[in-house]
N, C-alpha and C positions, 0 to 999 in steps of 0.2 A: 504494500500500500504506500502511495506517495505521502511524504510528510505533510501534515496539516499546517497551513499558513494562514495569515489574515486574508489572503487572496483566494482561498479555497471556496469560499461562499460569498455571495453578495454582502456588502457592508450593511449592518443593521442600523447605522447612524442615519439621521435625516438626510434625504437626497442621495443616499448611498455614498456619503462623504467617506473618503479613505480613513481608516482608523490609524492615523499616524502614530498615536501613542503605543500601538501594539506592533507596528511594523519595525522589524530589525533588518539589518543588512543581510544577515544569513537567511532571511526568508526569500530573497529574490531568486536565487538559483533554483531551489526546489519548486517554487511557484512557476518559474519558467519551464522547467522540465515537465511538470505535471500539466501545465497549460498547453504546451506543444503536443504532448501525447494525447490529451483530450481532444484538441482540435483536429489532429490528424485522424483520429478514430471517427470523429463526426464527418469529416470530409470523405473518408473512405466509404462510410455508409451512403453518403450522397452519390458518390461516383460509381459505386458498385451495384446500386439498386437496379432491379429489373423493370420497375415501373417506367412508363414513358416520361420523358422530361416535361415538367410543368414549371410554371413560375413558383408555385408553392414548394414543390419538393426539390427544387434546385436553387433558385436565386434567394428566395426567402429563407430556405434552410441554411444557406451560406451566411446570410446576414445574422442568423441566430447562433452560429458556431463560434467557438473559441472564447467563451465568456471568461474563463479563468485567465487565459493568456492575455486578453485585452485589459482586464482589471489590473493585472500586474504591470503590463507594459505602459499603461497611462500614468501610473505612479512613478515607475522606474525611469522612464524617458524624461519626465518632467524634472525629477530630482537629479538626474545626470547633468542637467543644465544648471539647476539652481543650488544644488548641494554636491558639487563635483569634487568629492574627497578622493584621496589616492585609492581608497577601497573601491569607490564607485568607478573610477577610471579603469582600474584593473578589470573589474567585472564587465565594464562596457567593451573593453578590448576583447575579452573572452567571448561575450555573447553576440557581438556585432556580426561575425560570420555565420553564427548559428541562426540569427534572425533572418539573414538573407537566405539561408538554406531552407528555413521553414516556409518563408513566403514563396520561394520557387517550388517547393514540394506541392503547393496548392495550385499556383498559377501555371505550372508547366505539366500538370497532370492531363494527358490527352483524353482520358475518359471523362473527366470533369468538363474540359473545354467542349467536348462533343455535345454534352448535355446543354451547356450554356449556348452553344451555337444553334442548337435546335430550338431552344426557347426564343432566341434572338430572331431566327428566321420566321417564327410564327407570332411575333410580338403584336402585330397589328390586327391579327385575326383571333386573338385569344380572350377578348373582353377585358383587357387590362386597363387600369386607370392611367392617366397621363404620367403620374409619378412612377408607376410600375414600368411603363414603357421606357421612361428615362433611366431607371436603374438597370433594366436589362441592357440597354445600350451602353451604359457606363461599365457594367461588368464585362460585356463583350469587348469593349475597347480596351479596358484594363488588361484583360488576358491576352489579346492580340499584341498589345504594346509590350507585354512581358515576354512574348515569344511563344505563346501556347500553340500557334499555328505552324511553328517551324518543324523541320524534320528532327528526329530524335538526336542525331549527332550534334546538330546546332543547339538544341536545347541543353545538352550536356555542357557544351562550350559556354553557353550563356550562364549556367549555374556557376561555373568556375569564375567567370568574369564578375558576376554579382558579389560573390564572396570576397574576391580580391578588392573590389571597389569599396565595399562596405568597411572592410578592415582598414583600408588606407584612409578613408575619410574620418573614421573614428580616431585614428592616430593623429591626423592633422589637427582635429579639434583639441585633443589633449596637449599637443605640442604648443599650439597658439596660447592656450591658457597658461602653460608653464612659462613660456617666453614673456608673456605680459606681466606675470608676477616677478620673474627674474629681473626684468628691465625697468621696473619702477624706479623713478629717479629719487635718490637719497640726497637730502639737503640738510646740512647741520646748522647753518646760520639763518636765523629767523629773518634777517634783513633781505635775504635772497628771495623771499616770498612776497616782497612788496607788490601790492596791487591786488592780492587775493583778499577776499572777505574774511572776517574773523572766524566764521564757522568753517570755511574752507581750510584755513590754517590749522584749526583744531582737528579737523578730520584727517589732515596730513600727519599731524602729531600722533593721533590715535593709530593710524595705519603703520607708522614707524614702530610704535610701542608693540603692536600686535606681531610685527615681524622681528621683534627683539632688537630693534635699532634705536639709537639716540636720534634726536632731531626730528626730521619730517620726511615723509615718504609720499611722493606724487605718483599715484597709481595710474596705470594706462587703461583708457577705454578703448573699445575696439577700432573705431575709425582712425584714419591717419592724423587728422588735426585734433589735438587734445584740447578739451574745453578751456583749461586753465591758461593756455598760451595767449588767449585774448586779453587776459588780465595781467599777467606777469610783466613787470617792468624790466626785470633783469634779463638782458638779451642772452646771456650765456645759459641760464637755466632754461629759457625757451629753446635754445639750440639743443641742449641735452635731451629735453622732452621730445622734440621732433625727431632727433636721430635715434632715440630709443624706440619710438613708435614705428618709424619707417624701416628699422633694421630687423624687426621681428621676423623670425623664420629664415633669415639670410646670413647669419653670422657664422655658420658652421656649427659643429657640435651636435649633441644629442637632440636638440630641439629645432634643428634646421628643417624647414618644410619644403625646400625647393625640389628635392628628389621626389617627394610625394606629389607635388603639383604636376610634374612631368608624367609620372606613372598614372595618376588618376585620369588626366586628360587623354592619355594614350589608350587606356582601357575603356574609357567612355566612348571614344571614337570607334574602337573595335566593336563594342556592343551595338552602337548605332548602325554600323554597316551590316552586322548580322541581322538586324531588324529591318533592313531595307532603306536606311536613310543615308544621305550623303555625309552627315556628321552629327555630332551630339546636339548642336544648336538646332539643327533641323528637326531632330527627334523631339526635342522639348517644345519648340514652337508649334509643332503639329497638333499638340493637345492644349494649346492656350487660345485665348481670344484673338491674339495677334495672327495666328494661323501659319505664319512663315517667317523665316529669318529676313526675307526681303522686306516685309512690313515692319519688322523690328528696326532694321537698319535705316529704313526710310524715315521713321519717326525720330530716331536718334540723330541722324545726319541733318534733319531739318533744323535742329536746335544748335548745331555746331557753329555755324557762321555768326548768328547774332550773339551767341554766348562769348565767342572769342573776341568779337568786336567790343562788347561791353568790358571784357577783361582788359583790353588795351587801355580803355579810359580809366578803369580802376587802378591800373598799374601806375599811370602817371601821378595819380593822387597819392599812392603809397610812397612813391619815390620822393615826392615833395615833403611829406610828413617825416620821412627818415632824415632827409637833409636838414629839415628844421630842427630836428633833435641833435644835430651835430654828429650824427653817426657816419663814420667813414666806411667806404666800401659799398658794394651794391646791395640791393634788397635781397634777403635770403628767404627761403620758404617759411622759416620760423618767425619772420617779421610780419608776414602778410596778415594773419588773423589778428595780431595785436594792433597793427595800425589801421586795419579795416574797422575794428571795433571802435578805435578812437575817432576815426573819420565819421562813422555812423553817429557816435555820441555828439560830435561837434556839429554835424550837419543837422541833426534833429534835436540837439540839446537834450539827449537822453543818455544817462549812464546806467546801462543795464545791470551792472554789478550792484549799483546802489539801490536797485529796485527789488533785490531778493527779499528784504524784510516784508514786502507786500505779498509774497508768495509762499506762505507757510503751508507745509505739505497737507496737514489735516484739513485746512480750509480749502485748499485747491481740490482735494478729493471730495469732501462732503458738500461744501458750499459752491463749488464750481462744477466739477464733473457730474456728480450725482444730481445737483440742482438742475443743470441743463437737461439731463435725461428725464427728470420728472416733468419739467415744463414741456418738453417735446413729445414724450411718449406716455406720460402719466404713471410711470413706474416709481416705486419707492424702495428705500434701502434701510435695513435694520441690522446692526452688528450682532453677530452670534458669538457669545463667549463660552458656549458649551461644547464646541467642537475642537478636537485636538489639532494643532498645527505642527509643521515640521521644522520650524526655525523661529527664533525670537523675532518679533516685529511683524510677523505674518498675521493678517487680519482676515476675517471671514464675514461677509454680509449676505443676508437673505434678501433676495430681490422679489418684489411682489408687483403684480399687474394692478391696473387702476381699480379693478373690481375686487382686489384683495387676494386673488388666487396666486399661488406660488409660481414664479418663473424659473427659479434656480438659485444657485449660490455664486457669489463673486469672491474670489480669493485674491487678496491684495498683498503682493510681496514686492515692496518698493525699495528696500534698502540694499546697498551693496554689501558684499562680504567676499572674502578671498576665494571661497569655493564656488562663487557664482560666475557663470560665463558673462562676458561683456555684452553690452547692448540692452535691448528691451524686447519683450515678446509676450504674446498671449498663447495659452494652450488650454487644454481641458483635462480634468481628472475624471469627469463623466460626461459623455455626449448625450444630446437630446435624441429621443426616438420614441415615437408612438408605438412602434412594433414591440420594443423592449420595455415600454412603460417607464422610461427614464427621463428625468429633467436635467438640464445642464449644470455642471459645476465647472466654471471657467476660472482660470488664474491669469493674472497679469504680473509680469516681473519687470521691474526697472532697476536701475543702479544708482539711486540717490545716496550720496554719502550719509552714513548714519551719524547724527550729531552726538556730542557728549551727553551723558545722563543729565536730565533736567533742562536741556536746551532744545529749542524748536528746530525742526528740519526745514531749512529754507531752500527753495528750489530756484534754479536758473530758469530763464524764459524758455530755453530749449527743453529742459526737463518738464516744464508745464505743458509744452506742446506735445511732448512724448506721452505724458500721462493721458491727455485727451485722445491722442492717436490710438494708443493701445486699448483704451476703453471702447473705442469704436469697434475693434476686433471683438471685445467682450460682448458688446451688444449684438454683433452678428451671431455669436454663439448662443446668447441668452434668448434671443427672439426666434430661434430656429423652430420651425413648425413642420418638420418632416416625419414621415412614417419610418423611413429606412435610414439606418446609421450612415451608410455610405454617402448619402446626399445631404446630411444635416449641416447646419451652421456654416462654417468656413470651408466646407468641402466644395470649393469652386476653383477655377483655374488660378494658378499662381499670379498671373498678371491682372487678375481681377480682385484678388483677396485684399490687397492694400487699399483699394478704392473706398470702401465704407469707412475705414479707420481714418483715412485722410480727410474725408468729409467732416468727421466728428471734430477735427481740429478747429473748424471755423468757430465753434461756440466759445472758445477760450477768449475771443475778443468781442463777443456779442455783448452790447452794453448792459443788458439786464443780468447776464451771467457774471460778467467781469465785476460789476458793482457789488455783487453778492459775495465774491471771494477775494478780490484783490484789495486787502485791507492790511495796513501796517500791524504786525503782530504785537507790537508794544503799545502804540499810541491809539490804535483803532482808526487812524486816519485812512480814508479811502484813497485809492490811486486816482490822482487828478485826471479829469477827462482830457485836458490838453496833452498830458503825458501819453495817454492811451492813443490819442490821435496821431501823435508823432511816432509812437511805436508801430502802429499799423502802417503809416506811410513809409516807415523805414524798412519794411519787410522786402520790398523790391530792391533795396540798396545792397550792392555787393553780390548781386545774383550772377554776375559774370563768373566770379570765382567759384561760387557754390555749384553753378550749373556745369562748369567745365570739370570740376572735381567729380561730380556725379556721372557725367557723360564718360569721363575717363574710366571709371570703374565699370560702368555698363558695357562699354565697348571692349575693354580688356577682357571681361567675362565672355563676350561673344567671340572674340578672336581665339581665346584658349579653346573654346568648344566648337570652333569651326575648323580646327585642325583635321586634315584628311586622315581617314583610317589607313593604317599601314605605314605611315611615315614614322621615322624614328622619334622617340620621345624627346622632348626638350630637356637637355641636360641641366643640372643645377647651375653650372657656370654660364649658361645661356639665358637664364630667366630674365635678367636685367635687359639684355639685348632684345629679347622677344617683346618685353613690355614697351621699350622705346620704339621699336618698329611698328607695333600695333597702334600706339597712340599717334605716331607721326602719320601713318597711313590714313587715319581718320581726321587729322587736322586738330587734335586736341592735346598735343604734347606741349608741355610748358615746364621749364626748369623750376618755376616758382609755384606751380599748382599741381602737386601730385594727385593721382586718383584718390578718391575717397577711401579706397582700400587698394593696397598693392598685393601682389600675388602671394607673398610670404605669409600674410595674415588675413587673406580674403576668405574668412570662415563661412560667409554666406554661401559661396559657390563651391568651396572645396570640402565643406562639412555640414552646411546648414540647409540643404535642400533648395537653394536658389541657383543651382548650376544652370548656366545659359539662360537665367531668368532674372538677373539683377536689374535688367531693363524694366522689370515689372513696376518698380517704384515710380519711374517717370511715366510709363504707360498708364498706370493707375491714376497718376496725378492729372493726366489729360481728362479722364472721366470725372475725377474729383473737382477740378476747377470748373468744369461745365455744370456739374450738379450744384456746386455752391452758388453759381449764377441763378440756377432754378430756385433754390431756397430764397435768395435775395429778391428775385422777381415776384415771389409769391408770399412775401410777408415774414420770412425768416423763421423765428422760433415760435411756431404755432402748432397746436395739436393736430390740426388738419394736415399740415406738411409732414409732421412726424408719423401720423398714422399711414399716410400714403407711402412714405419711404420705408416704413417698417413692413407693411403688408405686401407691397409690390416687389420689394427688393431684399431687405434684411431677413425676413422670415422664410423666404423660399429656398435659401441655400442653393444647393445644386439641383433642385427639382425642376428648374427651367433653365433655358439658355441664358447666361449672364447678361449678354448684350440686349436680349429681349427684356430682361428685368430692368435694365437701365432705361431702355426706350419706354417702358411702361410708366416710369416716373417722369422722365424728361420730355416725352412726347416725340422724340427723334433720336437718331444716333449721335455719338459724341463728336465734338469739334476740338481741334487743337488750339484755336485762337484764344480761348480764355486762359489757358496755361501760359502761353507766350506773353500775354498781357500781364498776368500775375507776376511772372518772373522778370518783368521789365525788358523783355526781349522783342517786344513788338509794341508799337504805339497804339 
């Protein structure tokens, strides 16, 4: 008999919330083994049955399979990102290839695919609902894209490739986390932190203490440009931060990732060829709203010329400011963000660092993010203190609809810790499904520095934006109204999933919302409207730099994944050259504006599921900017607008075509003009 673990049966806690107080590290492996065995037995029963294939005995049966496995995986994969201890990393490296093997054992079973194929062929003549037709088509497409229709020898090759790729991407993630921790910048003299807010200095001191060091430790966030560079007046410390950030994965030694980059891209190219595609980028685009790499590149290339033109104008301003400071020598990459922030502050008479006291975390969350959601959708939030959490500072809120009925739980994990991966994200511990009778339990992770005991957590403007953004993903999950798990919530194409979350960012500046949360945490003074007006006006400022950095990352991702199958892998010492040639080819190479992520630490695409899909952020922003115009044209923060956006788009998940859902709200397809205007790239 397999060992009993907290995953062996559904959680008895409200909303099937995971019993974190009962889960130990040594539960994961036996739960994984038992879950895999259970699901394989269930799938064998489906594949080997003598009854004619039907929706119920094939597709619906697959949706119900693997309950133990899925319970364990939802908890484990979440905590691998947010509680990435050495123990978790070791288990992740061990299980990653086994997960790939298990997935392939299902999707490459020819008997199972034959049944799915039969249901797919009869889908329009079987009395199925539109959602059932949709999930049949989704299953069929998933299996074909996984290689189910390939000859046996090719399926065997595909299994080997999947195991290798999964193992390498897991290793990439672990190395980037280790590099980011190793390269945190140690400062011993308080004067060298001039420009940072008091709470930022205190957070740096706490980080050093936690690492067993004297002085201060400036930890690294995932992107190239570190947030503190904008504030630090000490040019040498800025240089050290920039060089630490951009050297991750490229210094040699045990945490170097360059060999992994070459191997991962070569293996993905081989897999794409096996599946009938010219390259991995084409394979990915085929299942997205973009449809093709041609469409992706056309969208990106349309933005290059105006972004580079704006960059030249911004460059002249940065040079003037540097000279005015009496700094000898040319502008360096670690100067740009600092002087750009000063230029913005001078142009709009706003010191963003001085505004942090107006953005206290609890108020941003409850009086900003929750308040906007209540006004727009009628939902309410109540903190639950009776549910166990997995780390200090994690909070749980029950979310109720306007009629008092339960929608689900929102888990708020907003503070940074050494074991948490960089960046911000939303995920689920429990997915919504009418078939399974489950309500969603969604989690949002940020990396706001934790303040010293007794002091408030003050957020930067970017952290405020990120909070609203990630809560947009949470709403996508909480509002899900799907029968089948495969189609619920954020189960939409990658280049669509960022769109609803980007739309939710608009409410952070909405007057009624802002007035409710942007209050000085000590004096109670509201943020003055003229300051708000200048902040909003300043958002298009410096978009040349930001857009070029974003385009650089998106195009770099495309070029890595457009490598032709069969050509030699890019060697570690060729990675820099590959980057330079790719950026030059697309006209976005700049010695002063590195891509938002360079290859050595581009975890989104070499470990995070955004391979050949980093363009999604800009693609989704096209949809977002257009939808924001719709909200503004129709009165903004109204229940009527919220109800339409919720019912026509957020709630449907993957049950309808995403662009049809967009058109159902907007009344037409998307246009790029609103985005270009927003970024100041078009008049």
